[in-house]
VOGUDO-325451 format. One record per atom (N, C-alpha, C, O): atom name; x, z, y. Coordinates in Angstrom, 3 decimals, padded with zeros to 6 digits, m for minus. Example, Ala and Ser with C-alpha at 12.3 -4.5 7.8 and 13.67 -1.06 7.14 Angstrom:
REM residues 2
SITE, N, 013.190, 007.800, m005.690 .
SITE, CA, 012.300, 007.800, m004.500 .
SITE, C, 013.200, 007.800, m003.300 .
SITE, O, 014.236, 008.465, m003.319 .
SITE, N, 012.850, 007.080, m002.250 .
SITE, CA, 013.670, 007.140, m001.060 .
SITE, C, 012.900, 007.870, 000.030 .
SITE, O, 013.409, 008.039, 001.138 .
//
This chain:
REM residues 77
SITE, N, 114.749, 087.645, 084.688 .
SITE, CA, 115.023, 086.634, 085.491 .
SITE, C, 113.397, 086.440, 085.658 .
SITE, O, 112.545, 086.585, 086.534 .
SITE, N, 113.437, 086.250, 085.033 .
SITE, CA, 111.663, 085.523, 084.059 .
SITE, C, 110.861, 086.518, 085.333 .
SITE, O, 110.885, 086.028, 086.462 .
SITE, N, 110.165, 087.887, 085.156 .
SITE, CA, 109.786, 088.508, 085.258 .
SITE, C, 109.723, 088.979, 086.936 .
SITE, O, 108.738, 089.538, 087.418 .
SITE, N, 110.529, 088.760, 087.440 .
SITE, CA, 110.966, 088.935, 088.865 .
SITE, C, 110.323, 087.301, 089.876 .
SITE, O, 109.894, 087.237, 091.028 .
SITE, N, 110.508, 086.237, 088.872 .
SITE, CA, 110.402, 085.064, 089.269 .
SITE, C, 108.514, 084.856, 089.078 .
SITE, O, 107.771, 084.110, 089.717 .
SITE, N, 108.200, 085.762, 088.033 .
SITE, CA, 106.889, 086.118, 088.137 .
SITE, C, 105.780, 086.681, 088.927 .
SITE, O, 104.577, 086.498, 089.114 .
SITE, N, 107.009, 087.665, 089.410 .
SITE, CA, 105.978, 088.452, 090.551 .
SITE, C, 106.466, 087.979, 091.727 .
SITE, O, 106.376, 088.816, 092.625 .
SITE, N, 106.962, 086.920, 092.059 .
SITE, CA, 107.464, 086.068, 093.088 .
SITE, C, 105.613, 085.303, 093.679 .
SITE, O, 104.950, 085.304, 094.716 .
SITE, N, 105.450, 084.683, 092.070 .
SITE, CA, 104.227, 083.784, 092.186 .
SITE, C, 103.420, 084.971, 092.681 .
SITE, O, 102.940, 085.175, 093.796 .
SITE, N, 103.397, 085.570, 091.775 .
SITE, CA, 102.120, 086.194, 091.785 .
SITE, C, 102.057, 087.029, 093.336 .
SITE, O, 100.928, 086.969, 093.822 .
SITE, N, 102.908, 087.668, 094.050 .
SITE, CA, 103.187, 087.838, 095.474 .
SITE, C, 102.384, 086.407, 096.403 .
SITE, O, 101.408, 086.330, 097.149 .
SITE, N, 103.197, 085.614, 095.981 .
SITE, CA, 102.643, 084.333, 096.361 .
SITE, C, 101.141, 083.783, 096.495 .
SITE, O, 100.399, 083.263, 097.328 .
SITE, N, 101.147, 084.093, 095.546 .
SITE, CA, 099.109, 083.352, 095.027 .
SITE, C, 098.294, 084.701, 096.461 .
SITE, O, 097.394, 084.511, 097.279 .
SITE, N, 098.949, 085.662, 096.242 .
SITE, CA, 097.908, 087.044, 096.775 .
SITE, C, 098.362, 086.637, 097.885 .
SITE, O, 097.295, 086.100, 098.182 .
SITE, N, 099.051, 086.402, 098.825 .
SITE, CA, 098.969, 085.936, 100.631 .
SITE, C, 098.317, 084.971, 100.351 .
SITE, O, 097.112, 085.153, 100.523 .
SITE, N, 098.758, 083.419, 099.766 .
SITE, CA, 097.995, 082.380, 100.088 .
SITE, C, 096.267, 082.436, 099.980 .
SITE, O, 095.477, 081.924, 100.773 .
SITE, N, 095.952, 083.215, 098.754 .
SITE, CA, 094.183, 083.441, 098.741 .
SITE, C, 093.589, 084.621, 099.743 .
SITE, O, 092.525, 085.213, 099.566 .
SITE, N, 094.744, 084.877, 101.101 .
SITE, CA, 094.240, 085.925, 102.058 .
SITE, C, 094.458, 084.857, 103.169 .
SITE, O, 093.513, 084.512, 103.877 .
SITE, N, 095.761, 084.311, 103.327 .
SITE, CA, 095.779, 082.702, 104.278 .
SITE, C, 094.431, 082.403, 104.402 .
SITE, O, 093.751, 082.775, 105.358 .
SITE, N, 093.868, 081.503, 103.127 .
SITE, CA, 092.460, 081.041, 102.941 .
SITE, C, 091.655, 081.740, 104.020 .
SITE, O, 091.329, 081.601, 105.199 .
SITE, N, 091.417, 083.064, 102.375 .
SITE, CA, 090.151, 083.791, 103.177 .
SITE, C, 089.936, 083.681, 104.862 .
SITE, O, 088.874, 083.518, 105.462 .
SITE, N, 091.307, 083.827, 105.420 .
SITE, CA, 091.184, 084.117, 106.945 .
SITE, C, 090.608, 082.987, 107.822 .
SITE, O, 089.864, 082.974, 108.803 .
SITE, N, 091.215, 082.079, 107.121 .
SITE, CA, 091.395, 080.625, 107.988 .
SITE, C, 089.624, 080.143, 107.418 .
SITE, O, 089.091, 079.346, 108.190 .
SITE, N, 088.660, 080.613, 106.048 .
SITE, CA, 087.558, 080.515, 106.145 .
SITE, C, 086.953, 081.355, 107.706 .
SITE, O, 086.652, 081.060, 108.863 .
SITE, N, 087.016, 082.320, 106.978 .
SITE, CA, 086.073, 083.579, 107.832 .
SITE, C, 086.702, 082.877, 109.520 .
SITE, O, 085.892, 083.000, 110.438 .
SITE, N, 088.015, 082.216, 109.859 .
SITE, CA, 087.951, 081.889, 111.102 .
SITE, C, 087.169, 080.920, 111.571 .
SITE, O, 086.656, 081.081, 112.678 .
SITE, N, 086.913, 079.673, 110.793 .
SITE, CA, 086.190, 079.230, 110.697 .
SITE, C, 084.372, 079.497, 110.852 .
SITE, O, 083.321, 079.063, 111.322 .
SITE, N, 084.601, 079.873, 110.567 .
SITE, CA, 082.855, 080.346, 109.985 .
SITE, C, 081.945, 081.268, 111.056 .
SITE, O, 080.729, 081.201, 111.234 .
SITE, N, 083.169, 082.374, 111.882 .
SITE, CA, 082.794, 082.764, 113.060 .
SITE, C, 083.915, 083.354, 113.412 .
SITE, O, 084.547, 084.259, 112.867 .
SITE, N, 084.149, 082.595, 114.631 .
SITE, CA, 085.878, 082.417, 114.795 .
SITE, C, 086.227, 083.809, 116.386 .
SITE, O, 087.373, 083.817, 116.834 .
SITE, N, 085.285, 084.691, 116.950 .
SITE, CA, 085.383, 085.401, 117.343 .
SITE, C, 086.130, 086.823, 117.176 .
SITE, O, 087.267, 087.100, 117.557 .
SITE, N, 085.157, 087.699, 116.474 .
SITE, CA, 085.924, 088.625, 116.565 .
SITE, C, 085.558, 088.668, 115.012 .
SITE, O, 085.262, 089.857, 114.894 .
SITE, N, 085.422, 088.186, 113.941 .
SITE, CA, 084.719, 088.091, 112.398 .
SITE, C, 086.134, 088.454, 111.695 .
SITE, O, 086.274, 088.993, 110.598 .
SITE, N, 087.114, 088.044, 112.557 .
SITE, CA, 088.436, 087.384, 111.344 .
SITE, C, 089.573, 089.256, 111.684 .
SITE, O, 090.335, 089.709, 110.831 .
SITE, N, 089.407, 089.706, 112.612 .
SITE, CA, 089.951, 090.805, 113.114 .
SITE, C, 090.093, 091.913, 112.598 .
SITE, O, 091.160, 092.525, 112.538 .
SITE, N, 088.477, 092.472, 111.956 .
SITE, CA, 089.274, 093.525, 110.738 .
SITE, C, 090.280, 092.903, 109.700 .
SITE, O, 091.397, 093.390, 109.523 .
SITE, N, 089.706, 091.533, 108.864 .
SITE, CA, 090.419, 090.803, 108.291 .
SITE, C, 092.295, 090.903, 107.585 .
SITE, O, 092.984, 091.121, 106.588 .
SITE, N, 092.298, 090.425, 109.526 .
SITE, CA, 093.777, 090.449, 109.735 .
SITE, C, 094.381, 091.673, 109.428 .
SITE, O, 095.425, 091.682, 108.776 .
SITE, N, 093.708, 092.999, 109.927 .
SITE, CA, 094.547, 094.230, 109.692 .
SITE, C, 094.564, 094.564, 108.057 .
SITE, O, 095.383, 095.374, 107.622 .
SITE, N, 093.673, 093.936, 107.231 .
SITE, CA, 092.998, 094.252, 106.084 .
SITE, C, 094.371, 093.206, 105.936 .
SITE, O, 095.366, 093.913, 106.095 .
SITE, N, 094.734, 091.904, 105.710 .
SITE, CA, 095.388, 091.286, 104.921 .
SITE, C, 097.203, 091.950, 105.481 .
SITE, O, 098.084, 092.374, 104.733 .
SITE, N, 097.236, 091.839, 106.731 .
SITE, CA, 098.697, 093.005, 106.555 .
SITE, C, 099.016, 094.395, 105.999 .
SITE, O, 100.074, 094.977, 105.757 .
SITE, N, 097.763, 094.709, 105.887 .
SITE, CA, 098.572, 096.311, 105.054 .
SITE, C, 098.255, 096.014, 103.368 .
SITE, O, 098.170, 097.012, 102.653 .
SITE, N, 098.037, 094.295, 102.569 .
SITE, CA, 097.616, 094.388, 101.958 .
SITE, C, 099.021, 093.674, 101.078 .
SITE, O, 099.524, 093.747, 099.957 .
SITE, N, 099.349, 092.686, 102.887 .
SITE, CA, 100.564, 092.374, 102.151 .
SITE, C, 101.700, 092.696, 102.232 .
SITE, O, 102.645, 092.084, 101.733 .
SITE, N, 101.775, 094.130, 103.145 .
SITE, CA, 102.767, 095.299, 102.739 .
SITE, C, 102.853, 095.902, 101.239 .
SITE, O, 103.833, 095.954, 100.496 .
SITE, N, 101.144, 096.466, 100.959 .
SITE, CA, 101.213, 096.712, 099.473 .
SITE, C, 102.092, 095.943, 098.955 .
SITE, O, 103.199, 096.358, 098.613 .
SITE, N, 101.831, 095.109, 098.870 .
SITE, CA, 102.160, 093.987, 097.599 .
SITE, C, 103.754, 093.569, 097.670 .
SITE, O, 104.506, 093.018, 096.867 .
SITE, N, 103.913, 094.066, 098.953 .
SITE, CA, 105.959, 093.682, 098.752 .
SITE, C, 106.059, 095.053, 098.368 .
SITE, O, 106.708, 095.344, 097.364 .
SITE, N, 105.482, 095.944, 099.063 .
SITE, CA, 106.068, 097.423, 098.354 .
SITE, C, 106.151, 097.256, 096.833 .
SITE, O, 107.036, 097.913, 096.285 .
SITE, N, 105.203, 096.316, 095.894 .
SITE, CA, 105.345, 096.904, 094.487 .
SITE, C, 105.783, 095.915, 093.958 .
SITE, O, 105.318, 095.996, 092.821 .
SITE, N, 106.644, 094.606, 094.032 .
SITE, CA, 106.897, 093.459, 094.262 .
SITE, C, 108.685, 094.140, 094.045 .
SITE, O, 109.471, 094.086, 093.100 .
SITE, N, 108.761, 094.715, 095.346 .
SITE, CA, 110.231, 095.710, 095.638 .
SITE, C, 110.571, 096.376, 093.943 .
SITE, O, 111.326, 096.054, 093.026 .
SITE, N, 109.674, 097.321, 094.141 .
SITE, CA, 109.444, 098.398, 093.436 .
SITE, C, 110.022, 097.608, 092.057 .
SITE, O, 111.159, 097.683, 091.591 .
SITE, N, 108.796, 096.775, 091.521 .
SITE, CA, 108.802, 096.623, 090.432 .
SITE, C, 110.623, 095.606, 089.834 .
SITE, O, 111.080, 095.292, 088.735 .
SITE, N, 110.958, 095.486, 090.841 .
SITE, CA, 111.766, 094.079, 090.489 .
SITE, C, 112.893, 095.126, 090.896 .
SITE, O, 114.006, 094.637, 090.706 .
SITE, N, 112.922, 096.068, 091.262 .
SITE, CA, 114.163, 097.349, 091.379 .
SITE, C, 114.390, 097.793, 089.994 .
SITE, O, 115.483, 098.114, 089.529 .
SITE, N, 113.211, 097.783, 089.348 .
SITE, CA, 113.620, 098.788, 087.997 .
SITE, C, 113.314, 097.636, 086.410 .
SITE, O, 113.363, 098.009, 085.238 .
SITE, N, 113.076, 096.521, 086.817 .
SITE, CA, 113.075, 095.490, 086.066 .
SITE, C, 114.864, 095.544, 086.489 .
SITE, O, 115.482, 096.090, 085.575 .
SITE, N, 115.773, 095.101, 087.649 .
SITE, CA, 117.034, 095.048, 087.203 .
SITE, C, 117.827, 096.227, 086.969 .
SITE, O, 119.034, 096.375, 086.779 .
SITE, N, 116.618, 097.229, 087.043 .
SITE, CA, 118.262, 098.474, 086.415 .
SITE, C, 117.485, 098.426, 085.376 .
SITE, O, 116.665, 097.965, 086.171 .
SITE, N, 116.666, 098.454, 083.914 .
SITE, CA, 116.511, 098.228, 083.198 .
SITE, C, 116.990, 097.120, 082.250 .
SITE, O, 117.051, 097.202, 081.023 .
SITE, N, 117.341, 096.009, 083.063 .
SITE, CA, 118.035, 094.946, 082.414 .
SITE, C, 119.864, 095.150, 082.792 .
SITE, O, 120.628, 094.314, 082.311 .
SITE, N, 120.290, 096.006, 083.440 .
SITE, CA, 121.862, 096.151, 084.040 .
SITE, C, 121.918, 097.734, 083.379 .
SITE, O, 122.615, 098.399, 084.146 .
SITE, N, 121.528, 098.423, 082.450 .
SITE, CA, 121.652, 099.828, 081.917 .
SITE, C, 122.876, 099.379, 080.972 .
SITE, O, 123.490, 098.315, 080.890 .
SITE, N, 122.982, 100.520, 080.337 .
SITE, CA, 124.506, 100.881, 079.847 .
SITE, C, 123.824, 101.416, 078.560 .
SITE, O, 123.217, 102.457, 078.810 .
SITE, N, 123.729, 101.030, 077.247 .
SITE, CA, 123.098, 101.676, 076.047 .
SITE, C, 123.025, 102.279, 076.177 .
SITE, O, 121.894, 102.122, 075.718 .
SITE, N, 123.054, 103.554, 076.519 .
SITE, CA, 122.194, 105.490, 076.384 .
SITE, C, 122.401, 105.624, 074.538 .
SITE, O, 123.430, 105.943, 073.941 .
SITE, N, 121.257, 105.316, 074.040 .
SITE, CA, 121.586, 106.171, 073.002 .
SITE, C, 122.218, 104.840, 071.898 .
SITE, O, 122.551, 104.984, 070.721 .
SITE, N, 122.234, 104.038, 072.411 .
SITE, CA, 123.365, 102.760, 071.439 .
SITE, C, 124.570, 103.329, 071.861 .
SITE, O, 125.293, 103.613, 070.906 .
SITE, N, 125.153, 103.659, 073.217 .
SITE, CA, 126.826, 104.327, 072.537 .
SITE, C, 126.508, 106.047, 072.095 .
SITE, O, 127.565, 106.678, 072.093 .
SITE, N, 125.519, 106.739, 071.801 .
SITE, CA, 125.969, 107.841, 070.915 .
SITE, C, 125.873, 107.460, 069.513 .
SITE, O, 126.435, 108.126, 068.643 .
SITE, N, 125.146, 106.354, 069.237 .
SITE, CA, 125.170, 106.302, 067.856 .
SITE, C, 126.435, 105.655, 067.834 .
SITE, O, 127.249, 106.272, 067.147 .
SITE, N, 126.942, 104.447, 068.444 .
SITE, CA, 128.254, 104.660, 068.242 .
SITE, C, 129.273, 105.194, 068.119 .
SITE, O, 130.026, 104.943, 067.178 .
SITE, N, 129.579, 106.203, 069.199 .
SITE, CA, 130.555, 107.038, 068.861 .
SITE, C, 130.340, 107.856, 067.519 .
SITE, O, 131.232, 108.151, 066.724 .
SITE, N, 128.796, 108.214, 067.397 .
SITE, CA, 128.840, 109.562, 066.219 .
SITE, C, 129.637, 108.625, 064.767 .
SITE, O, 130.243, 109.135, 063.826 .
SITE, N, 129.398, 107.295, 064.989 .
SITE, CA, 129.986, 106.335, 063.485 .
SITE, C, 131.629, 106.738, 063.716 .
SITE, O, 132.483, 106.319, 062.935 .
//
């Protein structure tokens, strides 16, 4: 569970940093300058969400997997 929580904090930090960047650019040049950054931020958010989802599934899969090699050793004894 701690890995999933740490990934959630990392995802939140990345999204928050992107939002701060958008606010600063919108304050400096409010008309057309933020548009490419909005598109980039949407793309980065989608990639971050995909990576977070995949890693969460992998870690929960590893945590809930049955013994594998341990079952072979127990059955041989």
